[in-house]
C-alpha positions in Angstrom: 4.2 -38.8 -3.3 7.6 -37.4 -2.2 7.6 -33.9 -0.8 10.5 -31.6 -1.4 12.4 -30.7 1.7 11.6 -27.3 2.9 14.7 -25.2 3.0 16.5 -27.1 0.3 18.5 -24.8 -2.0 17.2 -25.1 -5.5 18.9 -22.1 -7.2 21.8 -19.9 -6.4 22.8 -16.7 -8.1 25.2 -17.4 -11.0 28.8 -16.3 -10.4 29.7 -12.9 -11.9 26.1 -12.3 -13.0 25.1 -8.8 -14.0 21.9 -7.5 -12.4 20.1 -4.3 -12.0 20.4 -4.6 -8.2 24.2 -5.0 -8.7 24.2 -1.7 -10.6 22.2 -0.1 -7.8 24.7 -1.3 -5.2 27.5 0.3 -7.4 25.6 3.6 -7.4 25.3 3.5 -3.6 29.0 2.9 -3.3 29.9 5.6 -5.7 27.5 8.3 -4.5 27.4 7.7 -0.8 30.3 5.2 0.0 27.7 2.7 1.2 28.4 -1.0 1.0 26.6 -4.0 2.3 27.5 -7.5 3.4 24.6 -9.2 1.8 21.0 -8.7 0.7 19.7 -8.8 4.3 22.1 -6.0 5.2 20.8 -4.0 2.2 17.2 -4.7 3.2 17.9 -3.5 6.7 19.3 -0.2 5.5 16.4 0.2 3.0 13.8 0.0 5.8 15.7 2.1 8.4 17.0 4.9 6.2 13.8 5.3 4.1 14.8 8.8 3.0 18.2 7.7 1.7 16.9 4.5 0.1 14.0 6.0 -1.9 16.0 9.0 -3.0 18.6 6.6 -4.4 15.8 4.6 -6.2 14.5 7.8 -7.7 18.0 8.7 -9.0 18.8 5.2 -10.2 15.8 5.0 -12.4 15.9 8.7 -13.4 12.2 9.4 -12.9 11.2 12.4 -14.9 10.0 15.3 -12.8 10.0 19.1 -12.6 13.0 19.0 -10.3 15.3 16.5 -8.5 13.7 15.8 -5.1 15.8 16.4 -2.0 13.3 14.8 0.5 11.7 11.4 0.1 9.8 11.1 3.3 8.6 14.3 4.9 6.3 12.7 7.5 6.6 9.0 8.5 3.2 8.8 10.3 1.1 5.7 9.6 -1.4 6.5 8.3 -0.6 9.9 7.0 2.9 9.5 5.6 4.0 12.3 3.2 6.2 11.2 0.3 8.3 13.4 -2.1 6.5 16.7 -1.2 8.5 18.6 -3.9 7.9 16.2 -6.7 5.6 16.7 -9.7 5.6 13.8 -12.1 3.3 11.7 -14.3 3.1 7.9 -14.3 2.3 7.7 -18.0 5.4 9.8 -18.8 7.5 7.5 -16.6 6.2 4.4 -18.4 6.4 5.7 -21.9 10.1 6.6 -21.8 10.7 2.9 -22.2 14.4 3.2 -21.5 16.8 1.3 -23.8 14.1 0.9 -26.6 14.2 2.4 -30.1 11.1 3.7 -31.7 10.7 0.7 -33.9 11.2 -1.9 -31.1 8.1 -4.0 -30.4 7.2 -3.2 -26.8 3.7 -4.8 -26.6 2.8 -8.3 -27.8 -0.8 -9.2 -27.3 -2.1 -12.8 -27.9 -5.9 -13.3 -27.8 -8.4 -16.0 -28.4 -10.8 -13.4 -29.7 -8.7 -12.0 -32.6 -5.3 -12.1 -34.3 -2.1 -11.3 -32.4 -1.2 -7.6 -32.1 2.3 -6.1 -31.8 3.0 -2.4 -31.0 6.3 -0.6 -31.4 7.4 2.0 -28.9 6.5 4.7 -31.5 3.2 3.0 -32.2 2.2 2.8 -28.6 3.0 6.5 -28.0 0.9 7.4 -31.1 -2.1 5.3 -29.9 -1.9 6.9 -26.4 -1.8 10.4 -28.0 -4.9 9.5 -30.0 -6.8 8.2 -27.0 -5.7 11.2 -25.0 -7.1 13.5 -27.7 -10.3 11.5 -27.6 -10.6 12.0 -23.8 -9.9 15.7 -24.1 -12.6 16.0 -26.8 -14.9 14.2 -24.4 -14.3 16.9 -21.9 -12.1 14.8 -19.5 -9.9 16.9 -17.2 -7.6 16.1 -14.3 -9.4 14.3 -11.5 -12.2 12.9 -13.7 -12.7 9.1 -13.7 -12.4 6.9 -16.8 -13.5 3.2 -16.5 -12.7 0.2 -18.7 -14.8 -2.9 -18.9 -12.3 -4.6 -21.1 -9.8 -7.5 -21.0 -6.0 -7.7 -20.9 -5.6 -6.1 -24.4 -3.6 -3.1 -25.8 -6.7 -0.8 -25.8 -7.1 -1.1 -22.0 -3.4 -0.3 -21.6 -3.7 2.6 -24.0 -6.7 4.0 -22.2 -4.9 3.7 -18.8 -1.9 5.7 -20.1 -4.0 8.3 -21.9 -6.1 8.8 -18.8 -3.0 9.1 -16.6 -1.4 11.6 -19.1 -4.2 14.1 -18.4 -4.2 13.6 -14.6 -7.5 11.8 -14.7 -8.2 8.6 -12.7 -8.5 5.2 -14.2 -10.3 2.0 -13.1 -10.8 -1.3 -14.8 -13.0 -4.4 -14.4 -12.6 -7.6 -16.3 -15.5 -8.3 -18.6 -16.3 -11.6 -16.9 -17.4 -9.5 -13.9 -21.2 -9.4 -13.7 -23.3 -6.3 -13.7 -23.7 -6.1 -9.9 -20.0 -6.5 -9.3 -19.2 -3.7 -11.7 -21.8 -1.2 -10.5 -20.9 -1.9 -6.9 -17.5 -0.6 -7.7 -18.0 2.2 -10.2 -21.1 3.8 -8.5 -18.6 4.8 -5.8 -16.3 6.6 -8.2 -18.7 7.9 -10.9 -16.8 7.6 -14.1 -17.4 10.1 -17.0 -16.1 7.8 -19.7 -16.7 4.1 -20.1 -14.6 1.9 -22.5 -16.5 -1.4 -23.0 -16.1 -4.5 -25.2 -19.0 -6.3 -26.9 -17.8 -9.6 -25.6 -14.9 -12.0 -25.7 -13.9 -15.5 -26.7 -13.0 -17.8 -23.8 -11.5 -21.0 -25.2 -14.1 -22.3 -27.6 -16.9 -20.2 -26.1 -18.1 -16.9 -27.5 -19.4 -14.8 -24.6 -21.4 -11.7 -25.4 -21.4 -8.8 -22.9 -23.6 -6.4 -24.8 -26.5 -6.7 -22.3 -24.2 -6.3 -19.4 -22.6 -3.2 -20.9 -26.0 -1.6 -21.4 -27.1 -2.5 -17.9 -23.8 -1.0 -16.4 -24.2 2.2 -18.4 -27.8 2.5 -17.3 -26.8 2.1 -13.7 -24.1 4.8 -14.0 -25.7 8.2 -14.8 -22.3 9.8 -14.5 -21.2 8.2 -17.8 -21.3 10.8 -20.5 -19.3 8.9 -23.2 -19.5 5.2 -24.0 -16.5 4.1 -26.1 -17.5 0.9 -27.8 -14.9 -1.7 -28.7 -16.2 -4.5 -31.0 -13.8 -7.1 -29.8 -15.7 -10.3 -30.1 -17.5 -9.3 -33.3 -15.9 -6.6 -35.4 -19.3 -6.0 -37.0 -21.2 -5.6 -33.7 -23.4 -2.5 -34.0 -22.6 0.4 -31.8 -25.1 1.1 -29.0 -27.2 4.3 -29.3 -25.1 7.2 -28.1 -21.9 5.3 -28.2 -18.7 6.0 -30.2 -16.5 3.3 -31.6 -12.9 3.0 -30.5 -11.8 3.7 -34.0 -13.7 6.9 -34.1 -12.7 7.9 -30.6 -9.0 7.5 -31.5 -9.3 8.9 -35.1 -7.8 12.2 -34.3 -4.2 12.5 -33.3 -2.6 15.2 -31.2 0.4 16.0 -29.1 1.5 13.4 -26.5 1.8 15.7 -23.4 1.8 14.9 -19.7 0.2 16.8 -16.9 2.7 16.5 -14.1 0.9 16.2 -10.8 1.8 15.8 -7.1 3.3 12.5 -5.9 0.0 11.5 -4.2 -2.3 12.6 -7.1 -4.7 9.7 -7.8 -3.6 7.5 -10.7 -6.1 4.7 -10.5 -8.6 3.1 -8.2 -8.3 -0.6 -7.4 -11.0 -2.5 -5.5 -10.9 -5.1 -2.8 -12.9 -8.3 -3.4 -15.9 -6.9 -1.6 -16.9 -10.2 0.1 -18.4 -8.6 3.2 -19.8 -5.4 1.8 -19.1 -2.9 -1.0 -15.6 -3.4 -2.4 -13.1 -0.9 -0.9 -12.1 1.7 -3.5 -8.3 1.9 -3.0 -6.7 5.0 -4.4 -3.2 4.6 -5.7 -1.0 7.6 -6.6 1.1 8.5 -9.6 4.3 8.7 -7.6 3.8 5.7 -5.3 3.0 3.3 -8.1 5.8 4.6 -10.4 8.6 4.3 -7.9 7.4 1.1 -6.3 6.9 -0.7 -9.6 10.3 0.5 -10.9 11.9 -0.8 -7.7 10.0 -4.1 -7.8 10.4 -4.9 -11.5 13.9 -3.5 -11.9 15.7 -4.4 -8.6 13.7 -7.4 -7.2 12.7 -9.0 -10.6 15.7 -7.8 -12.6 13.7 -6.8 -15.7 15.2 -4.6 -18.4 15.1 -3.8 -22.1 16.2 -7.3 -23.1 13.2 -9.0 -21.4 9.8 -10.2 -22.6 7.7 -10.0 -19.5 4.5 -12.1 -19.2 2.1 -12.4 -16.2 -1.2 -14.2 -16.6 -3.8 -11.8 -15.3 -7.2 -10.2 -16.0 -7.8 -6.5 -15.7 -9.7 -7.2 -12.4 -6.5 -8.2 -10.6 -3.6 -6.0 -9.5 -1.1 -8.1 -11.3 -2.4 -6.5 -14.6 -1.3 -3.1 -13.3 2.0 -4.7 -12.2 2.5 -6.3 -15.7 1.9 -3.1 -17.7 4.5 -1.2 -15.6 7.1 -3.5 -17.2 7.2 -0.7 -19.9 8.9 1.5 -17.3 12.0 -0.6 -17.1 12.1 -1.0 -20.9 10.7 -4.6 -21.1 8.4 -5.8 -23.8 5.1 -6.7 -22.1 3.3 -9.9 -23.2 -0.5 -9.7 -22.9 -2.8 -12.6 -23.1 -6.6 -12.7 -23.1 -8.5 -16.0 -23.0 -8.8 -19.4 -21.3 -5.4 -20.4 -20.0 -6.5 -24.0 -19.9 -7.6 -24.2 -23.6 -7.1 -26.5 -25.4 -5.1 -27.8 -22.4 -3.0 -26.7 -19.5 0.1 -26.7 -21.7 -1.1 -23.7 -23.7 0.6 -21.0 -21.7 3.9 -22.8 -21.9 3.6 -23.0 -25.7 2.8 -19.2 -25.7 6.1 -18.6 -23.7 7.9 -20.6 -26.3 6.4 -18.9 -29.3 6.8 -15.4 -28.0 10.2 -15.8 -26.5 9.1 -15.0 -22.9 12.0 -14.4 -20.6 9.9 -13.9 -17.4 6.8 -16.1 -17.0 4.4 -14.9 -14.2 1.5 -17.0 -13.1 -0.4 -18.2 -10.0 0.6 -20.9 -7.5 -2.6 -22.9 -8.3 -1.7 -23.0 -12.0 1.8 -24.4 -11.2 0.3 -27.0 -8.9 -2.3 -28.0 -11.4 0.4 -28.5 -14.0 2.2 -30.7 -11.5 -1.0 -32.6 -10.7 -1.4 -33.4 -14.4 2.2 -34.6 -14.6 3.0 -32.0 -17.2 6.6 -31.5 -18.2 6.7 -28.2 -20.0 10.4 -28.3 -20.9 9.7 -31.5 -23.0 6.9 -29.9 -25.0 8.1 -26.3 -25.4 11.4 -24.6 -25.9 11.8 -22.6 -22.7 15.5 -21.8 -23.0 14.7 -18.1 -23.0 13.2 -18.3 -19.5 15.4 -16.8 -16.8 12.6 -16.0 -14.3 9.3 -17.6 -13.2 6.9 -15.7 -10.9 4.3 -17.2 -8.7 1.6 -15.4 -6.6 -2.0 -15.5 -5.6 -1.5 -18.2 -3.0 1.4 -19.8 -1.1 3.5 -22.1 -3.3 4.5 -25.2 -1.3 7.9 -26.9 -1.5 6.8 -29.6 -4.0 5.6 -26.8 -6.3 9.1 -25.3 -6.2 10.6 -28.7 -6.9 8.2 -29.4 -9.8 9.3 -26.1 -11.5 13.0 -26.9 -11.2 12.6 -30.5 -12.4 10.0 -29.9 -15.2 10.2 -26.3 -16.4 13.7 -25.0 -16.0 16.7 -26.0 -13.8 18.3 -22.5 -14.4 15.5 -20.0 -14.1 15.0 -18.1 -10.9 11.7 -18.9 -9.3 10.2 -16.0 -7.4 7.3 -16.5 -5.1 5.6 -13.1 -4.4 3.2 -12.1 -1.7 1.6 -8.7 -1.3 -1.7 -7.3 -2.2 -4.1 -4.9 -4.0 -3.6 -2.6 -1.1 0.0 -1.7 -2.2 -0.3 -3.0 -5.8 3.0 -4.8 -5.2 4.8 -7.3 -3.0 5.9 -7.2 0.6 8.0 -10.3 0.2 9.4 -11.8 -2.9 12.7 -12.5 -4.7 15.9 -10.8 -5.6 18.6 -11.8 -8.2 21.3 -12.0 -5.5 19.4 -14.3 -3.1 19.2 -18.1 -3.4 15.9 -19.9 -3.8 14.9 -22.3 -1.1 12.2 -24.9 -1.6 8.9 -23.8 -0.1 10.2 -20.4 1.1 9.8 -16.9 -0.2 13.4 -15.7 -0.8 13.4 -12.4 1.0 11.6 -9.3 2.3 11.4 -6.7 -0.5 13.6 -3.6 -0.3 11.8 -0.7 1.4 9.2 -3.0 2.9 9.6 -3.1 6.7 8.0 -6.6 7.1 7.9 -8.2 10.5 6.1 -11.1 12.1 4.4 -10.0 15.3 3.4 -12.3 18.1 0.3 -11.8 20.3 2.0 -9.1 22.3 2.8 -7.2 19.1 6.5 -8.0 19.3 8.6 -9.1 16.4 9.6 -12.8 16.3 11.9 -14.8 14.1 11.4 -18.5 13.4 7.9 -18.5 14.7 4.5 -17.9 13.2 3.2 -14.3 13.5 1.0 -11.6 12.0 2.4 -10.1 8.9 2.9 -6.4 9.7 4.6 -3.4 8.0 6.2 -1.2 10.6 7.2 1.7 8.4 5.5 3.5 5.4 5.8 2.4 1.8 5.3 4.9 -1.1 2.6 2.7 -2.7 0.4 2.4 0.4 -3.0 3.8 -0.6 -3.4 7.5 -0.9 -6.8 6.7 0.8 -10.2 5.2 0.0 -12.4 7.0 -2.5 -15.1 9.0 -0.6 -13.5 8.3 2.8 -13.1 12.0 3.6 -12.1 11.7 7.2 -9.9 8.6 6.6 -11.8 6.4 9.1 -12.4 3.5 6.7 -8.7 3.5 5.7 -7.5 3.5 9.3 -9.9 0.8 10.3 -8.8 -1.4 7.4 -5.1 -1.5 8.3 -4.2 0.4 11.5 -7.0 -0.3 14.0 -5.5 -3.3 15.7 -1.9 -2.0 16.3 -1.7 1.8 16.2 1.0 3.0 13.8 1.5 -0.4 12.3 0.0 -1.9 9.1 -1.6 -5.2 9.9 -2.1 -7.1 6.6 -4.1 -10.1 7.7 -1.7 -12.9 6.8 0.3 -15.4 8.9 4.0 -15.3 8.2 7.1 -17.0 9.5 10.5 -15.2 8.9 13.6 -17.3 9.2 17.0 -16.4 10.6 18.3 -16.1 7.0 15.5 -13.7 6.0 13.3 -16.1 4.0 9.6 -16.2 4.6 6.7 -18.6 4.6 3.1 -17.2 4.3 0.6 -19.7 5.6 -2.8 -18.1 4.9 -5.1 -15.5 6.2 -4.9 -14.8 9.9 -8.6 -14.2 10.0 -9.1 -17.7 8.8 -7.0 -19.2 11.5 -7.5 -22.8 12.6 -6.8 -23.3 16.2 -6.5 -26.9 17.4 -5.7 -27.4 21.1 -4.1 -24.0 21.3 -1.9 -24.6 18.2 -2.5 -22.2 15.2 -2.6 -24.0 11.9 -2.4 -22.2 8.5 -4.9 -23.2 5.8 -2.3 -23.3 3.1 -0.6 -26.4 4.3 -4.0 -28.3 4.3 -4.6 -27.3 0.7 -1.1 -28.4 -0.3 -1.6 -31.9 0.9 -5.3 -32.4 0.1 -5.2 -30.9 -3.4 -2.1 -33.0 -4.3 -4.3 -36.1 -4.1 -5.4 -37.3 -7.5 -9.0 -37.7 -6.2 -9.3 -34.0 -5.1 -9.6 -31.0 -7.4 -10.3 -28.3 -4.8 -10.7 -28.0 -1.0 -11.6 -25.6 1.8 -11.0 -26.0 5.5 -12.8 -24.3 8.4 -12.5 -24.5 12.1 -15.6 -24.0 14.3 -14.6 -23.1 17.8 -16.2 -24.6 20.9 -17.7 -21.9 23.1 -16.9 -24.0 26.1 -13.2 -24.2 25.3 -13.1 -27.6 23.8 -11.3 -28.6 20.6 -14.2 -27.5 18.3 -14.8 -29.0 14.9 -12.4 -29.0 12.0 -14.4 -29.2 8.8 -13.0 -30.1 5.4 -14.9 -29.5 2.2 -13.7 -31.2 -1.0 -14.5 -31.0 -4.7 -13.7 -34.4 -6.1 -12.7 -35.2 -9.7 -15.5 -36.1 -12.0 -17.0 -39.5 -11.4 -15.9 -39.9 -7.8 -18.0 -39.7 -4.6 -16.8 -39.3 -1.0 -16.8 -42.9 0.2 -14.9 -44.4 3.0 -11.8 -45.1 0.9 -11.5 -41.5 -0.2 -12.1 -40.3 3.4 -9.4 -42.6 4.6 -7.0 -41.5 1.9 -7.5 -37.8 2.8 -7.2 -38.4 6.5 -4.1 -40.5 6.1 -2.4 -38.0 3.9 -3.0 -35.2 6.5 -2.0 -37.3 9.4 1.3 -38.6 7.9 2.4 -35.5 6.0 1.3 -32.9 8.6 0.2 -34.3 12.0 -2.7 -36.0 13.7 -3.9 -32.5 14.8 -4.6 -31.7 11.1 -7.1 -34.6 10.7 -10.6 -33.1 10.1 -13.5 -34.1 12.3 -15.8 -33.9 9.3 -15.3 -34.2 5.5 -18.0 -33.1 3.1 -18.2 -33.3 -0.6 -19.4 -30.3 -2.5 -19.7 -29.6 -6.2 -18.0 -26.2 -6.2 -16.3 -23.9 -3.7 -17.1 -20.2 -3.2 -14.3 -18.0 -4.7 -13.9 -14.3 -5.3 -13.8 -12.9 -8.8 -10.0 -13.0 -8.5 -10.0 -16.7 -7.5 -9.4 -16.5 -3.8 -11.2 -19.0 -1.5 -13.8 -17.6 0.8 -12.9 -19.2 4.1 -14.2 -16.6 6.5 -17.7 -16.2 4.9 -18.1 -20.0 4.7 -17.3 -20.2 8.4 -19.8 -17.5 9.2 -22.5 -19.3 7.2 -21.7 -22.5 9.0 -22.0 -20.7 12.3 -25.5 -19.5 11.4 -25.0 -16.1 9.8 -27.5 -15.5 6.9 -25.8 -15.7 3.5 -26.6 -12.0 2.7 -25.0 -10.9 5.9 -21.9 -13.1 5.5 -20.9 -12.2 1.9 -21.8 -10.0 -1.0 -22.9 -12.5 -3.7 -21.8 -10.1 -6.5 -18.2 -10.7 -5.3 -18.3 -14.4 -6.1 -17.6 -16.3 -9.3 -20.4 -18.7 -8.5 -22.9 -17.4 -5.8 -24.7 -20.8 -5.8 -21.7 -22.4 -4.2 -23.0 -21.0 -0.9 -26.2 -23.0 -1.2 -24.4 -26.2 -0.3 -22.9 -24.7 2.8 -26.3 -23.6 4.0 -27.7 -27.1 3.3 -24.8 -28.8 5.1 -25.2 -26.4 8.1 -28.9 -27.2 8.3 -28.4 -31.0 8.0 -25.4 -31.4 10.3 -25.6 -28.9 13.2 -24.1 -31.4 15.6 -21.1 -32.2 13.2 -21.0 -35.8 14.4 -19.8 -37.4 11.2 -16.5 -39.1 11.3 -13.6 -38.3 9.1 -13.0 -42.0 8.7 
């Protein structure tokens, strides 16, 4: 296998290209006589003159509000920043303007494995939101009440979000693959009054009923007064006692009005993975999400009315919230619900072809799986409309970048994005005026004061450091639900370095402003005093044809020795971990990384523990291996397969001395 050279330029901005960020620069020049040498210069201004930058973003996108704001940042404390104190606005109003779109333009395309494709025009979407809004008002919902959706990535979930926001009520969603405990752990904290729920869904060729789960969730949530039943899997599914069908709930139309609220008024609650306790209920505000998503989608991603914007996501991942905000820049959003690997991995590329997708968003593991299967999407689908490809969820290594440019599109801009549920956006990503380098995230996002801090909390360039944010962002959480004194919020981000947001990732920032994120800092591997990121292990090991998944853990030596580096692998069907496979893995790590990366122990497991959003559970696995009881190390309801932990308990009990050789 030949690895792409890190730092190799794979894409450069076309000469004389038109872009939204170019128009933004023109605005700054015209209004304020500001000009910048390059993107890095613009980024520097955007993070030092926060007031000037965010006021300019507001004006550029023309956010509807009671009055034009004159102050963006009234208090720069972290935590405690106060943004746009004069502003009164509404997220749903901002999204439903859909600039550049006529009433009869299709603005939502929804493909599903459970039912026929749905398309909604701008006028049709507004009408559906007005009807759902009337249904919520008839149910007694008022500003501040919570509305929950146990439903997939389909128009009804979007409609309920926008209708809820229009009233000033607070939305929250869970994907229907979440189990009862996972859902109730989240929603007991916020006590929703209304629950939208589907009867089930089709996942590939499997019909999955969720009727029993819906009834259990409702029974566990005494706050729910109205159950809105959506017969999605089976249109004839009987409505539960006391429930109202979606059709009846939206039967009555009414005026589409918007309750304008303060900038920090709660819009929706997103939840952390909840691997070590109850999921954190992260409150995002109307203003912060509206302005951050417009900036990110318009300026960084260069989306507009001519685009068809797709990002594979479920409603349990922040990328769904990011996707639906594409409406705010006038793009058509493309929704998909189902198994992305059915009937095969090529399915999503065919979807992009059939629906004319111009921006295709996915996860790094999906792109790497396509590469592993030697897929050549450009040979099996017409992807000529693609001008952008987004990757997030995990670091994308250099060979992943190279595969995209050789096998998907030589002309589309590949943007690797890293951020989090905490800000519902990216800290580092791409911009249409910045080149793409293999294996590197193109830039720090405008308005995001990203730095790499060393052990003395000093910024470093060209060296691995803690990813920190040194100035406030509008989409930082309003707070955590129920955290009246703010103590949980402070502890989550600001406890280690006062006044600075510590995100928990390792990052290296280059002289040219590109970035490489190498995994969670709390899952650090320390070999002989050298810190190793987990991402580089996975890049090498999971590229091997024998390996389908992997997880690496370092167990420190209390006496200061080298400790033990443990590698857990899931092999492809039919293979077992014999000496040849051990040798193949060890050789790949030694030759492609370094002898320091060779594991002391390799274990074969059948499945690895992952969160409901697909992230590997390195820290809980390490705690279990060190003797922590499973129930103290992780909340099983946060896992896709809780039984995956049983193998780690067995291995811990069988191999406490870790004397097996890596081969």
